[in-house]
N, CA, C and O of each residue as an XYZ file, in Angstrom:
516
protein
N     -23.106    -29.023     -1.977
C     -21.790    -28.793     -2.540
C     -20.962    -28.023     -1.523
O     -21.419    -27.001     -1.012
N     -19.769    -28.484     -1.220
C     -18.939    -27.842     -0.217
C     -18.161    -26.674     -0.830
O     -17.791    -26.699     -2.004
N     -17.930    -25.677     -0.025
C     -17.186    -24.505     -0.459
C     -15.697    -24.808     -0.394
O     -15.237    -25.487      0.524
N     -14.950    -24.310     -1.358
C     -13.507    -24.567     -1.416
C     -12.802    -23.906     -0.237
O     -13.134    -22.785      0.147
N     -11.833    -24.607      0.329
C     -11.044    -24.072      1.431
C      -9.749    -23.519      0.854
O      -9.017    -24.219      0.155
N      -9.478    -22.256      1.156
C      -8.282    -21.586      0.642
C      -7.198    -21.594      1.709
O      -7.504    -21.445      2.892
N      -5.943    -21.763      1.321
C      -4.856    -21.721      2.306
C      -4.653    -20.294      2.805
O      -4.927    -19.333      2.086
N      -4.176    -20.162      4.033
C      -3.866    -18.830      4.565
C      -2.534    -18.383      3.996
O      -1.489    -18.952      4.312
N      -2.577    -17.366      3.158
C      -1.371    -16.848      2.529
C      -0.877    -15.630      3.293
O      -1.686    -14.802      3.711
N       0.431    -15.501      3.485
C       0.959    -14.339      4.199
C       0.659    -13.047      3.433
O       0.929    -12.972      2.234
N       0.107    -12.030      4.100
C      -0.256    -10.798      3.408
C       0.936    -10.077      2.791
O       0.794     -9.408      1.767
N       2.100    -10.207      3.399
C       3.270     -9.515      2.858
C       3.648    -10.089      1.490
O       3.930     -9.339      0.556
N       3.651    -11.408      1.378
C       4.051    -12.040      0.118
C       3.052    -11.781     -1.006
O       3.450    -11.489     -2.133
N       1.777    -11.885     -0.711
C       0.781    -11.660     -1.767
C       0.625    -10.175     -2.061
O       0.464     -9.781     -3.216
N       0.670     -9.359     -1.027
C       0.428     -7.927     -1.200
C       1.485     -7.216     -2.008
O       1.160     -6.456     -2.920
N       2.756     -7.447     -1.688
C       3.800     -6.708     -2.411
C       3.916     -7.167     -3.867
O       4.430     -6.435     -4.712
N       3.441     -8.372     -4.155
C       3.434     -8.849     -5.537
C       2.170     -8.434     -6.284
O       2.063     -8.651     -7.491
N       1.203     -7.831     -5.566
C      -0.041     -7.404     -6.201
C      -0.939     -8.564     -6.569
O      -1.631     -8.520     -7.586
N      -0.934     -9.603     -5.749
C      -1.742    -10.792     -6.011
C      -2.936    -10.857     -5.071
O      -2.966    -10.193     -4.034
N      -3.904    -11.653     -5.443
C      -5.119    -11.827     -4.648
C      -4.753    -12.361     -3.263
O      -3.966    -13.302     -3.157
N      -5.312    -11.772     -2.197
C      -4.970    -12.245     -0.853
C      -5.567    -13.615     -0.517
O      -5.129    -14.250      0.442
N      -6.549    -14.080     -1.281
C      -7.150    -15.383     -0.995
C      -6.464    -16.516     -1.758
O      -6.072    -17.514     -1.154
N      -6.314    -16.377     -3.068
C      -5.745    -17.475     -3.856
C      -4.270    -17.270     -4.196
O      -3.560    -18.238     -4.471
N      -3.807    -16.031     -4.180
C      -2.414    -15.743     -4.488
C      -2.084    -15.788     -5.966
O      -0.923    -15.636     -6.346
N      -3.092    -15.996     -6.810
C      -2.844    -16.124     -8.248
C      -3.398    -14.946     -9.041
O      -2.744    -14.460     -9.964
N      -4.581    -14.489     -8.695
C      -5.209    -13.399     -9.435
C      -4.544    -12.069     -9.156
O      -3.809    -11.917     -8.180
N      -4.808    -11.117    -10.016
C      -4.240     -9.778     -9.866
C      -5.091     -8.921     -8.938
O      -6.317     -9.026     -8.923
N      -4.430     -8.082     -8.177
C      -5.103     -7.199     -7.233
C      -5.408     -5.843     -7.874
O      -6.409     -5.206     -7.546
N      -4.540     -5.409     -8.788
C      -4.664     -4.071     -9.360
C      -5.117     -4.105    -10.805
O      -4.780     -5.006    -11.572
N      -5.896     -3.086    -11.147
C      -6.363     -2.898    -12.516
C      -5.440     -1.931    -13.245
O      -5.166     -2.105    -14.432
N      -4.969     -0.932    -12.549
C      -4.022      0.032    -13.093
C      -2.844      0.125    -12.145
O      -2.479     -0.861    -11.506
N      -2.247      1.304    -12.049
C      -1.103      1.450    -11.142
C      -1.525      1.316     -9.683
O      -0.899      0.582     -8.919
N      -2.592      2.028     -9.292
C      -3.062      1.958     -7.907
C      -4.535      1.595     -7.780
O      -5.031      1.442     -6.664
N      -5.238      1.456     -8.886
C      -6.676      1.154     -8.835
C      -6.894     -0.345     -8.629
O      -6.343     -1.173     -9.355
N      -7.705     -0.673     -7.631
C      -8.017     -2.074     -7.355
C      -9.015     -2.604     -8.368
O      -9.885     -1.869     -8.837
N      -8.888     -3.876     -8.705
C      -9.877     -4.543     -9.545
C     -11.164     -4.713     -8.728
O     -11.110     -4.680     -7.498
N     -12.301     -4.892     -9.373
C     -13.535     -5.151     -8.620
C     -13.494     -6.509     -7.918
O     -14.021     -6.658     -6.815
N     -12.860     -7.509     -8.568
C     -12.773     -8.846     -7.975
C     -11.609     -9.597     -8.611
O     -11.070     -9.190     -9.640
N     -11.239    -10.698     -7.976
C     -10.159    -11.552     -8.491
C     -10.662    -12.318     -9.711
O     -11.762    -12.871     -9.700
N      -9.852    -12.344    -10.751
C     -10.255    -13.060    -11.958
C     -10.073    -14.576    -11.835
O     -10.563    -15.320    -12.685
N      -9.381    -15.043    -10.799
C      -9.163    -16.479    -10.623
C     -10.182    -17.079     -9.655
O     -10.893    -18.021    -10.006
N     -10.257    -16.531     -8.427
C     -11.134    -17.132     -7.407
C     -12.434    -16.352     -7.200
O     -13.331    -16.834     -6.509
N     -12.550    -15.164     -7.781
C     -13.783    -14.395     -7.675
C     -13.939    -13.606     -6.392
O     -15.032    -13.110     -6.119
N     -12.878    -13.467     -5.583
C     -12.972    -12.698     -4.340
C     -13.342    -11.255     -4.647
O     -12.683    -10.598     -5.453
N     -14.389    -10.764     -4.009
C     -14.841     -9.383     -4.173
C     -13.920     -8.482     -3.359
O     -13.784     -8.656     -2.148
N     -13.290     -7.521     -4.025
C     -12.347     -6.622     -3.353
C     -13.024     -5.410     -2.716
O     -12.337     -4.472     -2.311
N     -14.334     -5.405     -2.621
C     -15.018     -4.243     -2.037
C     -14.735     -4.101     -0.541
O     -14.992     -3.043      0.032
N     -14.216     -5.141      0.095
C     -13.860     -5.052      1.518
C     -12.662     -4.140      1.735
O     -12.472     -3.615      2.832
N     -11.859     -3.949      0.709
C     -10.577     -3.243      0.842
C     -10.770     -1.731      0.871
O     -11.420     -1.151      0.003
N     -10.195     -1.121      1.878
C     -10.211      0.335      1.978
C      -8.915      0.805      2.634
O      -8.905      1.141      3.818
N      -7.821      0.831      1.870
C      -6.564      1.284      2.460
C      -6.508      2.801      2.646
O      -5.618      3.316      3.323
N      -7.465      3.513      2.041
C      -7.561      4.979      2.145
C      -6.223      5.628      1.806
O      -5.643      5.341      0.759
N      -5.732      6.496      2.679
C      -4.478      7.204      2.435
C      -3.296      6.543      3.123
O      -2.224      7.142      3.218
N      -3.472      5.321      3.602
C      -2.402      4.631      4.321
C      -1.102      4.537      3.551
O      -0.054      4.896      4.088
N      -1.127      4.060      2.294
C       0.124      3.948      1.548
C       0.826      5.293      1.367
O       2.041      5.390      1.538
N       0.066      6.321      1.024
C       0.666      7.644      0.831
C       1.261      8.176      2.128
O       2.334      8.779      2.120
N       0.572      7.955      3.234
C       1.087      8.418      4.524
C       2.417      7.755      4.857
O       3.381      8.432      5.211
N       2.468      6.422      4.743
C       3.696      5.714      5.096
C       4.850      6.090      4.172
O       5.985      6.232      4.626
N       4.571      6.252      2.886
C       5.626      6.645      1.959
C       6.125      8.042      2.297
O       7.332      8.283      2.298
N       5.219      8.958      2.583
C       5.646     10.314      2.932
C       6.472     10.331      4.209
O       7.455     11.067      4.303
N       6.084      9.534      5.184
C       6.795      9.552      6.463
C       8.191      8.947      6.361
O       9.114      9.413      7.029
N       8.356      7.924      5.540
C       9.644      7.241      5.495
C      10.507      7.629      4.302
O      11.728      7.715      4.433
N       9.912      7.860      3.159
C      10.706      8.167      1.970
C      11.058      9.641      1.865
O      12.080      9.986      1.270
N      10.249     10.507      2.420
C      10.526     11.935      2.287
C      11.646     12.421      3.212
O      12.244     13.467      2.964
N      11.922     11.682      4.249
C      13.004     12.086      5.160
C      14.339     12.135      4.421
O      15.035     13.144      4.532
N      14.738     11.099      3.670
C      16.003     11.211      2.934
C      16.008     12.328      1.894
O      17.050     12.935      1.645
N      14.863     12.602      1.290
C      14.784     13.672      0.296
C      15.044     15.024      0.950
O      15.787     15.846      0.414
N      14.439     15.250      2.095
C      14.642     16.521      2.809
C      16.086     16.632      3.285
O      16.679     17.709      3.220
N      16.656     15.528      3.764
C      18.052     15.548      4.207
C      18.968     15.885      3.030
O      19.899     16.676      3.181
N      18.715     15.294      1.859
C      19.514     15.604      0.671
C      19.403     17.072      0.298
O      20.409     17.727      0.026
N      18.183     17.588      0.284
C      17.975     18.986     -0.083
C      18.672     19.929      0.903
O      19.309     20.900      0.496
N      18.547     19.638      2.192
C      19.206     20.489      3.193
C      20.723     20.390      3.083
O      21.419     21.400      3.193
N      21.240     19.188      2.868
C      22.681     19.011      2.741
C      23.215     19.787      1.538
O      24.233     20.471      1.641
N      22.529     19.682      0.395
C      22.951     20.441     -0.790
C      22.944     21.941     -0.526
O      23.849     22.661     -0.947
N      21.928     22.393      0.166
C      21.801     23.827      0.422
C      22.879     24.319      1.388
O      23.504     25.351      1.145
N      23.094     23.598      2.463
C      24.058     24.046      3.474
C      25.492     23.890      2.967
O      26.307     24.798      3.130
N      25.801     22.767      2.363
C      27.178     22.485      1.943
C      27.593     23.303      0.722
O      28.700     23.840      0.681
N      26.705     23.400     -0.276
C      27.082     24.026     -1.546
C      26.308     25.295     -1.883
O      26.615     25.959     -2.872
N      25.328     25.634     -1.088
C      24.440     26.760     -1.390
C      23.955     26.661     -2.832
O      24.074     27.598     -3.621
N      23.407     25.498     -3.141
C      23.017     25.155     -4.511
C      21.890     26.051     -5.012
O      20.965     26.382     -4.270
N      21.981     26.441     -6.287
C      20.873     27.201     -6.876
C      19.652     26.305     -7.083
O      19.729     25.084     -6.953
N      18.552     26.925     -7.401
C      17.282     26.206     -7.549
C      17.365     25.115     -8.618
O      16.817     24.030     -8.425
N      18.029     25.377     -9.725
C      18.084     24.390    -10.803
C      18.793     23.109    -10.353
O      18.453     22.025    -10.828
N      19.769     23.212     -9.449
C      20.456     22.021     -8.949
C      19.482     21.179     -8.121
O      19.475     19.952     -8.219
N      18.663     21.844     -7.309
C      17.651     21.117     -6.539
C      16.642     20.437     -7.465
O      16.223     19.308     -7.208
N      16.254     21.126     -8.541
C      15.302     20.533     -9.489
C      15.884     19.317    -10.204
O      15.160     18.371    -10.513
N      17.173     19.338    -10.464
C      17.817     18.247    -11.192
C      18.170     17.080    -10.263
O      18.204     15.934    -10.713
N      18.428     17.341     -9.003
C      18.845     16.272     -8.089
C      17.741     15.863     -7.107
O      17.359     14.695     -7.047
N      17.245     16.811     -6.359
C      16.302     16.489     -5.289
C      14.943     16.044     -5.825
O      14.348     15.106     -5.294
N      14.457     16.693     -6.850
C      13.140     16.330     -7.395
C      13.114     14.893     -7.943
O      12.220     14.131     -7.575
N      14.060     14.494     -8.811
C      14.038     13.088     -9.262
C      14.245     12.094     -8.114
O      13.622     11.033     -8.092
N      15.111     12.434     -7.167
C      15.327     11.554     -6.021
C      14.027     11.396     -5.232
O      13.694     10.301     -4.778
N      13.302     12.498     -5.076
C      12.021     12.450     -4.364
C      10.996     11.596     -5.085
O      10.284     10.812     -4.459
N      10.922     11.745     -6.385
C       9.972     10.954     -7.164
C      10.339      9.475     -7.110
O       9.465      8.622     -6.958
N      11.625      9.170     -7.235
C      12.071      7.772     -7.231
C      11.928      7.092     -5.870
O      11.814      5.868     -5.804
N      11.934      7.859     -4.796
C      11.760      7.246     -3.480
C      10.303      7.229     -3.031
O       9.962      6.503     -2.097
N       9.443      8.002     -3.666
C       8.039      8.066     -3.236
C       7.082      7.246     -4.103
O       6.173      6.612     -3.567
N       7.256      7.240     -5.400
C       6.278      6.596     -6.279
C       6.397      5.065     -6.310
O       5.377      4.396     -6.146
N       7.579      4.476     -6.510
C       7.649      3.007     -6.603
C       7.110      2.241     -5.394
O       6.510      1.185     -5.593
N       7.285      2.706     -4.151
C       6.753      1.902     -3.036
C       5.239      1.973     -2.848
O       4.696      1.203     -2.056
N       4.539      2.865     -3.544
C       3.099      3.021     -3.325
C       2.307      1.753     -3.630
O       1.476      1.334     -2.825
N       2.551      1.154     -4.761
C       1.779     -0.030     -5.171
C       2.019     -1.241     -4.256
O       1.050     -1.843     -3.794
N       3.277     -1.617     -3.980
C       3.471     -2.753     -3.067
C       2.907     -2.492     -1.672
O       2.378     -3.402     -1.034
N       3.018     -1.261     -1.204
C       2.504     -0.941      0.125
C       0.983     -0.999      0.161
O       0.401     -1.479      1.134
N       0.338     -0.513     -0.890
C      -1.124     -0.600     -0.953
C      -1.566     -2.055     -1.037
O      -2.536     -2.446     -0.388
N      -0.865     -2.861     -1.831
C      -1.180     -4.284     -1.912
C      -1.042     -4.973     -0.570
O      -1.878     -5.797     -0.199
N       0.008     -4.639      0.154
C       0.231     -5.234      1.473
C      -0.884     -4.842      2.441
O      -1.360     -5.682      3.205
N      -1.304     -3.574      2.419
C      -2.380     -3.136      3.316
C      -3.706     -3.821      2.971
O      -4.448     -4.207      3.874
N      -4.010     -3.975      1.694
C      -5.246     -4.652      1.285
C      -5.194     -6.125      1.694
O      -6.168     -6.655      2.230
N      -4.066     -6.786      1.443
C      -3.928     -8.198      1.818
C      -4.012     -8.367      3.333
O      -4.554     -9.362      3.813
N      -3.487     -7.416      4.084
C      -3.565     -7.482      5.545
C      -5.003     -7.313      6.023
O      -5.420     -7.958      6.985
N      -5.758     -6.449      5.355
C      -7.161     -6.290      5.721
C      -7.915     -7.595      5.516
O      -8.760     -7.956      6.335
N      -7.624     -8.299      4.445
C      -8.283     -9.583      4.195
C      -7.823    -10.627      5.217
O      -8.646    -11.333      5.799
N      -6.530    -10.721      5.429
C      -5.952    -11.744      6.301
C      -6.449    -11.607      7.741
O      -6.790    -12.600      8.384
N      -6.487    -10.371      8.238
C      -6.895    -10.134      9.621
C      -8.379     -9.830      9.761
O      -8.848     -9.490     10.847
N      -9.123     -9.951      8.656
C     -10.572     -9.721      8.643
C     -10.936     -8.360      9.235
O     -11.835     -8.244     10.068
N     -10.217     -7.339      8.785
C     -10.458     -5.985      9.284
C     -11.822     -5.495      8.819
O     -12.247     -5.754      7.693
N     -12.483     -4.794      9.696
C     -13.774     -4.210      9.351
C     -13.934     -2.905     10.116
O     -13.160     -2.586     11.019
N     -14.942     -2.178      9.733
C     -15.195     -0.891     10.368
C     -15.492     -1.091     11.851
O     -16.215     -2.012     12.233
N     -14.932     -0.228     12.669
C     -15.163     -0.325     14.106
C     -16.599      0.013     14.476
O     -17.271      0.775     13.781
N     -17.057     -0.563     15.577
C     -18.407     -0.270     16.057
C     -18.403     -0.340     17.572
O     -17.548     -0.991     18.173
N     -19.346      0.321     18.170
C     -19.478      0.303     19.625
C     -20.274     -0.917     20.050
O     -21.280     -1.258     19.428
N     -19.833     -1.560     21.090
C     -20.534     -2.700     21.629
C     -20.926     -2.364     23.059
O     -20.078     -2.012     23.879
N     -22.210     -2.474     23.349
C     -22.677     -2.188     24.696
C     -22.448     -3.394     25.596
O     -22.325     -4.521     25.117
N     -22.393     -3.155     26.886
C     -22.126     -4.233     27.836
C     -23.214     -5.305     27.818
O     -22.932     -6.480     28.053
N     -24.457     -4.904     27.539
C     -25.564     -5.877     27.548
C     -25.693     -6.631     26.219
O     -26.502     -7.553     26.116
N     -24.897     -6.250     25.186
C     -24.939     -6.947     23.895
C     -23.815     -7.988     23.840
O     -22.732     -7.768     24.381
N     -24.077     -9.102     23.194
C     -22.986    -10.062     22.995
C     -21.985     -9.523     21.974
O     -22.370     -8.816     21.042
N     -20.730     -9.845     22.140
C     -19.693     -9.354     21.234
C     -19.756    -10.029     19.947
O     -18.954     -9.741     19.059
């Protein structure tokens, strides 16, 4: 019996939608950020996926810059009291940091599948690659 051949799906399209990187139909997530054990459509085992802190790092590096700029601008321009920062900067920070986490994690997991990422290892000169 021959094994089914799956089309190569772009990791960006499947990942940001939270779909299986192999079939593009099954769900990738069980909860907000928790990965399913496997795809319910094609049975792909998601144990290969290890995005670690990648999504959080990228969100902090790119989304937190506007939040800090807003907070500094409010402070310098208006000398805003703490409650103004809590009402403006805190919700802005939450809205710019939380929503991108899931699509970014999906994209990183789909990229790991697409590019066949695996743990690095040392290869000696006398060993075949």
